[in-house]
Every structure is written in C-alpha cells, then in structure tokens.
C-alpha positions in Angstrom: -14.5 3.5 16.1 -11.6 5.7 16.1 -9.0 4.8 13.4 -5.4 6.6 13.8 -3.4 6.6 11.0 -0.2 9.1 10.1 0.1 9.0 6.5 -3.0 10.6 4.8 -1.3 10.5 1.2 -2.2 8.4 -2.0 0.1 5.6 -0.7 -1.3 2.4 -0.2 -2.1 2.8 3.7 -4.3 5.8 3.0 -6.4 4.2 0.0 -6.6 1.2 2.4 -8.0 3.1 5.5 -10.3 5.3 3.5 -11.7 2.0 1.7 -12.2 0.4 5.2 -13.8 3.6 6.8 -16.2 4.0 3.7 -17.2 0.4 4.0 -17.9 0.7 8.0 -19.7 3.8 7.5 -21.9 2.4 4.9 -22.5 -0.5 7.4 -23.8 1.8 9.9 -20.8 2.5 12.1 -19.6 5.8 13.1 -15.9 6.2 12.3 -13.4 8.9 13.2 -10.0 9.3 11.8 -6.9 10.9 13.5 -4.3 11.8 11.1 -1.5 14.4 9.9 -2.1 18.0 8.9 -1.5 17.4 5.1 -3.7 15.0 2.9 -5.1 14.1 -0.8 -8.1 16.0 -1.5 -8.8 14.3 -4.8 -10.1 11.1 -3.3 -13.6 10.7 -2.8 -15.0 11.2 0.7 -15.3 8.4 2.9 -17.9 9.3 5.1 -15.6 9.4 8.2 -15.2 12.3 10.6 -11.4 13.4 9.9 -9.5 15.0 12.9 -6.3 16.4 11.8 -3.3 17.6 13.7 -2.1 21.0 13.5 0.0 22.4 10.8 3.6 21.8 11.6 5.4 25.1 9.5 8.1 24.0 7.4 7.4 20.3 7.1 5.5 19.1 3.9 6.9 15.6 3.5 4.3 13.3 2.1 6.4 10.2 1.8 6.9 7.5 4.3 10.5 7.2 6.2 12.5 8.9 8.5 12.4 12.5 8.5 13.3 15.5 11.2 9.7 16.7 11.8 8.2 13.0 12.4 8.9 12.9 16.3 6.9 16.2 16.5 4.2 15.3 14.2 3.6 12.1 16.5 3.4 13.9 19.6 0.8 16.1 18.0 -1.0 12.8 16.8 -1.1 11.7 20.1 -2.8 15.0 21.5 -5.3 15.2 19.1 -5.9 11.2 19.4 -6.6 11.7 23.3 -8.7 14.8 22.7 -11.0 13.0 20.0 -11.1 9.7 22.3 -12.2 12.0 25.4 -15.1 13.8 23.3 -16.3 10.9 21.3 -15.8 7.8 23.8 -15.1 5.3 21.1 -15.4 1.4 21.7 -12.2 0.6 19.6 -9.0 2.1 18.6 -7.8 0.8 15.2 -4.5 2.0 14.7 -2.3 1.9 11.5 1.5 1.6 10.6 4.0 1.9 13.2 3.4 5.6 14.6 -0.1 5.5 15.2 0.0 2.1 17.4 2.5 4.2 20.0 -0.2 7.0 20.4 -3.0 4.2 20.4 -1.4 2.1 23.5 -0.8 5.3 25.7 -4.4 6.3 24.8 -5.5 2.9 25.8 -3.4 3.3 29.2 -4.9 6.6 30.0 -8.6 6.0 28.7 -8.8 2.3 28.8 -10.2 2.1 25.2 -8.9 -1.5 23.7 -6.4 -1.3 20.4 -6.7 -3.2 17.2 -3.7 -2.9 15.4 -3.4 -3.5 11.6 0.0 -4.7 10.4 0.7 -3.3 7.1 4.2 -4.2 7.0 7.2 -5.8 9.1 9.8 -2.8 9.5 12.6 -5.1 9.1 11.7 -5.4 5.2 11.7 -1.9 4.9 13.4 0.4 7.4 17.4 0.0 6.3 16.2 0.9 2.6 15.9 4.6 3.6 19.6 4.8 4.6 23.0 4.1 2.6 26.0 3.9 4.8 26.6 0.5 6.5 26.6 1.7 10.0 23.4 3.5 9.3 21.7 0.4 7.6 22.8 -1.7 10.7 21.2 0.6 13.3 18.2 0.7 11.1 17.9 -3.2 11.1 18.2 -3.4 14.6 15.8 -0.7 15.4 13.6 -2.4 12.7 13.8 -5.8 14.7 13.1 -3.8 18.0 9.7 -2.3 16.6 8.7 -5.5 15.2 9.1 -7.4 18.3 7.7 -4.8 20.7 4.6 -3.0 19.1 2.7 -5.7 17.5 2.4 -7.9 20.3 0.9 -5.0 22.6 -2.2 -4.6 20.6 -5.6 -6.3 21.8 -5.8 -8.0 18.5 -3.8 -7.7 15.4 -5.0 -7.8 11.8 -2.6 -8.7 9.2 -3.2 -8.2 5.0 -1.4 -11.0 4.3 -0.9 -14.6 5.3 2.8 -14.5 5.5 2.5 -11.8 7.8 1.1 -14.1 10.8 3.6 -16.8 11.4 6.3 -14.0 11.3 4.3 -11.8 14.2 3.7 -15.3 15.9 7.8 -15.8 15.8 8.2 -12.4 17.3 6.1 -13.1 20.3 2.4 -12.1 19.2 0.0 -14.9 20.4 -1.5 -16.6 17.3 -4.8 -16.5 19.1 -4.7 -12.7 18.9 -4.0 -12.7 14.8 -6.7 -12.2 12.4 -5.8 -12.6 8.3 -8.2 -10.1 6.5 -7.2 -9.0 3.1 -7.9 -5.4 1.8 -10.6 -4.7 -0.5 -12.1 -2.0 -3.0 -15.0 -0.5 -3.8 -16.4 -1.5 -7.4 -18.0 1.7 -8.0 -14.8 3.6 -7.9 -13.2 2.0 -11.0 -14.3 3.2 -14.5 -16.0 0.2 -16.7 -13.6 -2.0 -18.9 -11.8 -0.8 -21.9 -13.5 -1.6 -25.3 -10.1 -2.6 -26.8 -6.5 -3.0 -26.2 -4.3 0.1 -26.1 -2.7 1.3 -29.2 0.3 3.1 -30.0 3.6 2.8 -28.4 3.8 -0.4 -25.8 3.6 0.9 -22.3 4.6 -1.0 -18.9 3.2 0.9 -15.8 4.6 1.3 -12.3 1.9 3.4 -10.3 3.3 3.8 -6.3 5.6 5.2 -4.3 9.3 4.9 -5.4 10.9 4.2 -2.0 13.7 1.5 -1.9 11.9 -1.3 -0.8 9.8 -1.1 -3.8 13.0 -2.7 -5.6 12.5 -0.3 -8.8 16.1 -1.0 -9.6 15.0 -4.5 -10.6 12.2 -3.1 -12.8 14.6 -0.6 -14.3 17.0 -3.4 -15.3 14.4 -5.7 -16.6 13.2 -2.8 -19.0 16.6 -2.3 -20.1 16.4 -6.0 -21.7 12.9 -5.5 -22.5 13.9 -2.6 -24.8 16.3 -4.8 -26.9 13.6 -6.8 -28.1 11.0 -4.4 -28.0 12.1 -1.0 -29.4 8.9 1.1 -29.1 8.3 0.3 -25.4 8.1 2.8 -22.9 7.9 2.6 -18.9 5.2 4.9 -17.2 6.2 5.6 -13.7 3.2 7.3 -11.9 3.5 8.7 -8.0 2.6 11.5 -5.6 6.3 12.0 -4.9 8.6 13.8 -6.8 10.8 11.4 -9.3 14.0 13.1 -9.8 15.8 10.8 -7.9 14.3 7.6 -9.5 15.0 8.8 -12.8 18.8 9.1 -11.7 18.5 5.3 -10.5 17.0 4.5 -13.6 20.0 5.7 -15.6 22.3 3.9 -13.1 20.7 1.0 -13.9 21.5 1.6 -17.6 18.0 2.4 -18.9 17.6 4.9 -21.4 15.9 8.0 -19.9 14.3 8.5 -23.0 12.0 5.2 -22.5 10.6 6.5 -19.3 7.4 8.7 -18.9 7.6 10.1 -15.4 4.3 11.5 -13.9 3.8 13.1 -10.5 0.3 13.2 -10.0 -2.0 13.2 -7.0 -5.5 13.3 -8.8 -6.7 9.8 -8.3 -9.0 10.0 -11.4 -6.2 11.3 -13.3 -3.9 8.8 -12.0 -6.6 5.7 -13.0 -6.4 7.4 -16.5 -2.8 7.3 -17.1 -2.9 3.7 -15.8 -5.7 2.5 -18.1 -3.5 3.7 -21.2 -1.1 1.0 -20.6 -0.8 -2.5 -21.5 0.9 -4.3 -18.6 1.6 -3.4 -14.8 4.7 -3.9 -13.1 5.3 -4.9 -9.4 8.9 -5.5 -8.9 8.9 -5.7 -5.0 10.9 -8.9 -3.9 9.3 -8.9 -0.2 5.9 -8.0 0.7 4.7 -9.3 4.1 1.9 -6.8 3.9 -0.4 -6.3 0.9 0.7 -4.1 -2.1 -2.5 -1.9 -2.8 -1.3 -0.9 -6.1 -1.8 -4.7 -7.1 -5.4 -4.5 -6.5 -5.9 -1.0 -8.5 -3.8 -2.8 -11.5 -6.0 -6.0 -11.6 -9.4 -3.8 -11.0 -8.6 -1.3 -14.0 -8.0 -4.4 -16.0 -4.2 -4.7 -16.3 -2.3 -7.8 -16.3 0.7 -7.8 -14.2 3.9 -9.1 -13.9 5.0 -9.7 -10.2 7.7 -11.0 -8.3 6.9 -13.9 -6.4 7.2 -12.3 -2.8 4.4 -9.6 -3.9 1.8 -11.9 -5.9 -0.8 -12.0 -3.3 -3.7 -12.4 -5.9 -2.5 -13.3 -9.2 -3.5 -16.2 -10.8 -0.5 -17.6 -12.9 -1.4 -17.3 -16.5 -4.7 -16.3 -16.3 -4.5 -12.6 -14.7 -0.7 -12.1 -14.7 2.7 -13.9 -14.6 4.7 -14.5 -11.5 8.4 -14.7 -11.9 11.4 -15.4 -9.4 13.0 -11.9 -8.5 15.7 -11.6 -11.0 15.6 -8.9 -13.9 16.2 -11.4 -16.7 13.2 -13.5 -15.4 11.0 -10.2 -15.4 12.2 -9.1 -18.7 11.0 -12.5 -20.0 7.6 -12.1 -18.7 7.0 -8.8 -19.8 8.2 -9.3 -23.1 5.7 -12.3 -23.2 2.8 -10.1 -22.4 4.0 -7.1 -24.8 4.3 -9.8 -27.6 0.7 -10.3 -27.6 -1.6 -7.2 -27.1 -4.9 -8.7 -27.6 -4.0 -11.8 -25.1 -2.7 -9.3 -22.7 -5.9 -7.5 -23.0 -8.0 -10.5 -22.4 -5.9 -11.3 -19.3 -6.7 -7.9 -18.0 -10.2 -8.3 -18.5 -10.4 -11.5 -16.4 -8.3 -9.8 -13.8 -10.9 -6.8 -13.5 -14.3 -9.2 -13.3 -12.4 -11.6 -10.8 -11.2 -8.8 -8.5 -14.2 -6.4 -8.4 -16.3 -9.5 -7.6 -14.1 -11.2 -5.0 -12.5 -8.0 -3.2 -15.5 -5.9 -2.7 -15.0 -4.3 0.9 -18.5 -5.1 1.7 -17.4 -8.8 1.9 -14.7 -7.7 4.4 -17.2 -5.8 7.0 -18.2 -8.7 8.9 -14.8 -10.1 9.4 -13.9 -6.7 11.2 -16.8 -6.4 12.8 -15.9 -9.9 14.1 -12.6 -8.8 15.4 -13.7 -5.8 16.9 -16.5 -8.1 19.1 -13.8 -10.5 19.9 -11.7 -7.7 21.3 -14.6 -6.3 23.2 -15.5 -9.6 24.7 -19.0 -9.4 23.3 -20.9 -11.4 20.4 
C-alpha cells in the first residue's frame, strides 16, 4: 500500500495515519507514505517507509489551510507519488485529506492503481473559517461545496471516520455501497499508565490541538470567562504545535483574562502528553465535526474526563466519561464547573474513560476492517 498524505505534523491527520501505518506494518503489510518535506520527528516511528517531497525554500507552514506554497507542494507531492508508485508497484493507493486524492487520481489514471480515500472532514465545514471578508467567505463556501461534491465520489472506495459523514457523502453523489465507516484507533502502549491520584494545585482545563477557526475556540474562551467567576483559581491550558499569539488575542477579545491562560507551543509528543496529564478536565468546543477529533481519543486515553459539544462528542458516555452539551458558552461553562467542583469524581470519570478507550479503540481491532475494504477494492476475498 502507498498512503498519500499532505500534512506530516502533530495534527490529527498525521497521528491517525501514523497509527494506521503502524497497525498495518505490525500485521505484515508493506506500507509507503508519500508526504510533504517537513514533519514531526518526536513521534515514535511507525515502520512505514517515508518518501518526502523536496524542500520548498521559504515555506515552513505546518498548519492546514490555504497558503501560497500549497499548489507547488501538491505538484511535488504528485511527482513523488508517481515515482514511488512506479518503483514499488503497490496494490492500493490510500489517500488522505483533500490534496492527496487529487494526486492519487492522476496516479490511478496513469498507472492503474485503485484509490481508497479516507474522508477526514467535509470541506464545507472548515474552508470558510480561514477567511474573514464576506466575499472571500462566499467564494470559500462555493469552492468547498464543489470539492465535497467532486473529490470523494471519484475514489474506488471511501472510508469515513464518523457515521455522520456517510449520509452527507451519499447526498453529494457517492454511491453508499462504496462507503465504509471505520473509526480511528490508538496504540495502548503509547499512553502512560493511569495517574495514581487527582491533580493538585490550580484547577486546569486543557485544550490540545490546532487553533484554527473551525475548532470554535471562541466558544471555549467565552465559557471559561464564566467559569472564572465561580472558580477563581481555574486556568485554561492551551497546547498546540502552532504559534498561539493570534489565539491569545482571540481569548482577550472574548473577555477572558490573559492571566488565566497557559499557552504552550510544543511539538514533542511526550511533553504534550505530560502537559495534558497535569490537567483536570479536557475541552472539545467544536460545534460541527463530520470527521473524528483525534484529540478526543488522546484525552480519553490519558484519563481525562471531557466536556464536548454535541457535534464532536463521538465516543463520550454521558455522565460516565464526560459531559455532552449544546454548543452554547453558558452550557459549556456549567459542565466545566460541574467537573471542576468535584476533583475526585472527575478523576474517577477519567479512569473509566481511559480503561474503556484503551480496550475498545485499539488499532489492532481496526486492521481486519481495513483489509476488508482493500480486498473489496481489488475485487478479491
């Protein structure tokens, strides 16, 4: 198999692909990954052979979203993908995100290798959040609808990470018979043992992930402003591989005292896990997610109870491993206060979240499902 992925960062897509590759390699498959020239070296190796494009001088953006260098990077991605396909002669191309399938479809046309596409998101849910002007957002929405209608349906088979994505893709013209739902997994041995006791000191809420607009951090900041009135010693810890200057500005604009925010720009995965484990409650404020928030898996596997909006609470057991709320700052604040008020109860919820997640979301349980999709794509048993 050759996996094509444009984002080799600590964002959810990279973590997902790395975990899947490790699981497939452990199961005896040969896996090659074609990706951009930069990457996060602190993650453990996955066993796949990595093929990077040449360095693009002057370009170092790690985050998703539009950028001047993306068209050039994608041409280089296509060239490297064709080189790898012609060299290793794979059975399957597995494409991720929205740039990679374009390259994979061209490779399929030229080399005849079928394409499986993993739908990590719908572009209509995200693209316009990168723009501010009314005209720019309108053009972004129109472009997103075009991409959502054209790209997924051209794959031989499509894998969704959430159940909500399947019906949406069917409405956009993708044959339901070619859609497979396979949720993401994790490797239990990559998460440290459970905490012996609840954290002490200041109460901390943590958000760990990219700070892009579709993550709805404004909702979290407004909720934390309300929480601070009832819990004076509370702190919000934000952990991201991206610079957080604009995020802190947004927090101030939402009325949250900057002194209550602990920003960490960190790309070392072991350090990220350590910073998260020092917190009491994890936050997932995203209103709409028709993919799967990988950060949710990380929260739960680290033993953190989660407060999540309804649109992104994929695995949460209401009242047992977290609290699910409507996408309103006041409701989010009430849930945070409820968990922060009883540190021991939040700790017990986190232990249950960790044990159930590590047992039920193991990548090894997912491998037969991917093998079934690959076999169906090839027309073999």
